[in-house]
C-alpha positions in Angstrom: -57.7 85.6 -2.3 -55.2 84.4 -4.8 -53.6 81.1 -4.1 -50.3 80.0 -5.5 -49.9 76.4 -6.4 -47.3 74.3 -8.1 -47.8 71.0 -9.9 -46.6 68.2 -7.6 -44.9 66.5 -10.6 -42.5 69.5 -10.7 -41.3 69.1 -7.1 -38.5 66.6 -8.0 -40.3 63.8 -6.2 -40.5 60.1 -7.3 -43.9 58.7 -8.2 -44.1 57.0 -4.7 -43.3 60.3 -3.0 -45.9 62.2 -5.0 -48.4 59.5 -3.9 -47.4 60.1 -0.3 -47.8 63.9 -0.7 -51.3 63.5 -2.2 -52.3 61.1 0.6 -51.1 63.6 3.2 -53.1 66.4 1.5 -56.2 64.1 1.3 -55.9 63.2 5.0 -56.1 66.9 5.9 -59.4 67.4 4.0 -61.5 67.2 7.1 -59.8 70.2 8.8 -59.9 73.9 8.1 -60.9 75.6 4.8 -57.3 75.8 3.8 -56.9 72.1 4.4 -60.0 71.4 2.2 -58.5 73.7 -0.5 -55.2 71.7 -0.2 -57.1 68.5 -0.7 -58.9 69.9 -3.8 -55.5 71.0 -5.1 -54.1 67.6 -4.4 -56.8 66.0 -6.5 -55.7 68.2 -9.3 -52.1 67.3 -8.9 -51.1 70.6 -7.3 -49.4 71.7 -4.1 -50.8 74.8 -2.5 -48.1 77.3 -1.6 -49.8 79.0 1.3 -48.3 78.9 4.8 -51.3 77.5 6.6 -51.7 74.5 4.2 -47.9 73.9 4.2 -47.8 74.1 8.0 -50.7 71.6 8.3 -49.0 69.3 5.8 -45.7 69.6 7.7 -47.4 68.7 11.0 -49.2 65.7 9.4 -45.8 64.4 8.1 -44.2 65.0 11.5 -46.9 62.9 13.2 -46.6 60.2 10.5 -42.8 60.2 10.9 -43.1 60.0 14.7 -45.4 57.1 14.3 -43.1 55.4 11.9 -40.1 56.0 14.3 -42.1 54.4 17.2 -42.8 51.4 15.0 -39.2 51.2 13.9 -38.1 51.4 17.6 -40.6 48.8 18.6 -39.7 46.4 15.8 -36.0 47.0 16.5 -36.5 46.1 20.2 -38.5 43.0 19.1 -35.8 42.0 16.7 -33.2 42.5 19.4 -35.2 40.4 21.9 -35.7 37.7 19.2 -32.0 37.8 18.5 -31.2 37.5 22.2 -33.6 34.6 22.7 -32.1 32.8 19.7 -28.6 33.6 21.0 -29.5 32.2 24.4 -31.1 29.2 22.9 -28.1 28.6 20.8 -25.9 29.1 23.8 -28.0 26.6 25.8 -27.8 24.2 22.9 -24.1 24.6 22.7 -23.8 24.2 26.5 -26.0 21.1 26.4 -24.0 19.7 23.5 -20.8 20.3 25.4 -22.2 18.6 28.5 -23.3 15.6 26.4 -19.9 15.5 24.7 -18.2 15.5 28.1 -20.6 12.8 29.3 -19.9 10.7 26.1 -16.1 11.1 26.6 -16.5 9.9 30.2 -18.5 6.9 29.0 -15.8 6.1 26.4 -13.1 6.5 29.1 -15.0 4.1 31.4 -15.4 1.6 28.5 -11.6 1.8 27.8 -10.9 1.2 31.5 -13.3 -1.7 31.7 -11.8 -3.2 28.5 -8.3 -2.9 30.0 -9.5 -4.5 33.2 -11.2 -7.3 31.2 -7.9 -7.9 29.3 -5.9 -7.9 32.5 -8.3 -10.3 34.2 -8.4 -12.5 31.2 -4.5 -12.6 31.3 -4.5 -13.4 35.0 -7.2 -16.1 34.4 -5.1 -17.7 31.7 -2.1 -17.7 33.9 -4.1 -19.3 36.8 -5.6 -21.8 34.4 -2.1 -22.7 33.2 -0.8 -23.2 36.7 -3.9 -25.2 37.6 -3.3 -27.4 34.7 0.4 -27.9 35.7 -0.6 -28.6 39.3 -3.2 -31.1 38.2 -0.6 -32.8 35.9 1.9 -32.9 38.8 -0.8 -34.3 41.1 -1.6 -37.0 38.6 2.0 -37.7 38.0 2.6 -37.9 41.8 -0.4 -40.1 42.2 0.7 -42.4 39.4 4.3 -42.6 40.8 3.1 -42.9 44.4 0.7 -45.8 43.6 3.4 -47.7 41.6 5.9 -47.3 44.4 3.3 -48.4 47.0 2.6 -51.5 45.0 6.3 -52.3 45.0 6.6 -51.5 48.7 3.5 -53.6 49.7 4.7 -56.7 47.8 8.0 -56.6 49.6 6.6 -56.0 53.1 3.9 -57.7 55.0 2.5 -54.5 56.4 1.9 -52.8 53.0 -1.9 -52.7 53.2 -1.8 -50.7 56.4 0.7 -48.3 54.9 -1.4 -47.9 51.7 -4.5 -46.9 53.6 -2.7 -44.2 55.7 -1.2 -42.8 52.5 -4.6 -42.7 51.0 -6.0 -40.7 54.0 -3.3 -38.0 53.7 -4.2 -37.3 50.1 -7.7 -36.0 51.0 
């Protein structure tokens, strides 16, 4: 039986692709006699041009490509899940940050409100303190003028000591 073969270097393949072709032919070495012949041809750098060897090689590459497609699909799903998890985490981080910013703004608003209350109360306190000081000054002034007029009054009348004690009682 005459077998046609072509050098694999003349197939227009890159060095990596030739290596893949040779690996495929070597993987088929355990099968039929045509597979073993294809494997021998591969070790010599040839591609056998018989339909049985080419069909077996085609099925081998179909299975290899299906396996690669499954891996691609699996890894794509994993990448998509990873991306979604990261997106969710980022969303949660953003939501958490927004909640913390809102909380911080509320704290600042409360601080501003308390500072304004403090300033208002300090102002009211100063006004009360001022009025208290005036009232105390007036009381001292009245006490001073009242005691001097009582002295004058008691020296001119005999009943002055009685009048002085009743005046003293009303002050308390």
